[in-house]
C-alpha positions, 0 to 999 in steps of 0.5 A: 500500500502506498500513500500520496499526499497533497496540500491544496490551497484554495483562493478566498471566495465569497460566501456561497457554494463553489464548484472546485472539482477541477481545481482540486483534481488538477492539484493531485498528481497520483500517476500510476495509481489505478485503484484506490481511495482519495480522501479530502480534508478541509482544515477549517471550521467555518466552511465545508466540503460536499458532493453536488450536482455539477451542471446547473448553477441553480443547485448551488444558489438554492443550497446557499439560500437553504443554508442562510435559512438553516442558520441565519446570521445574527440569530439571537440564540447564538452566543458565540459572536466574537468574530461577527454575526456570520461566525457561529452560523458558519460553524453550525453549517460546517458541522452539518456539511462536514469537512471531508470526503472519501472518493473512489479512485479508478483508472488513474482519477477520481471516480465521480458520477456523471453529474457529481462535483466537489463543492467548497461551501464557504459560510463566512462573508470573507472566509479567506484562503482555504486549505485542503489536504488530499491523500490518495491511497492505493 
């Protein structure tokens, strides 16, 4: 069993659900790995990683709208407001979405379904750069 590790730095993005499949996969150089697993881990607590439909941008817009209703900025029931009205809602959303994905690796690439893409869910207005650790295991 061999392991290949990569650090992927994502540029800052505004709040929203962003399709980052190409950016993530372009940073992974696992030549010769025909069969295995790809694990992606986002090193942040106010953003998330998930899979979603990669063709229609309306899906990302609808998800962002749903996230805003799920945990609204400035809700009176949040006590943790030290970093602003969007801080605790961002942590709550990130807890729901999660920080990691494990994907099958086949034929030298991630074996995503036809309409699947990797989403970075940015839950802060200005979340800053984000780092993803990628590990390919064969």
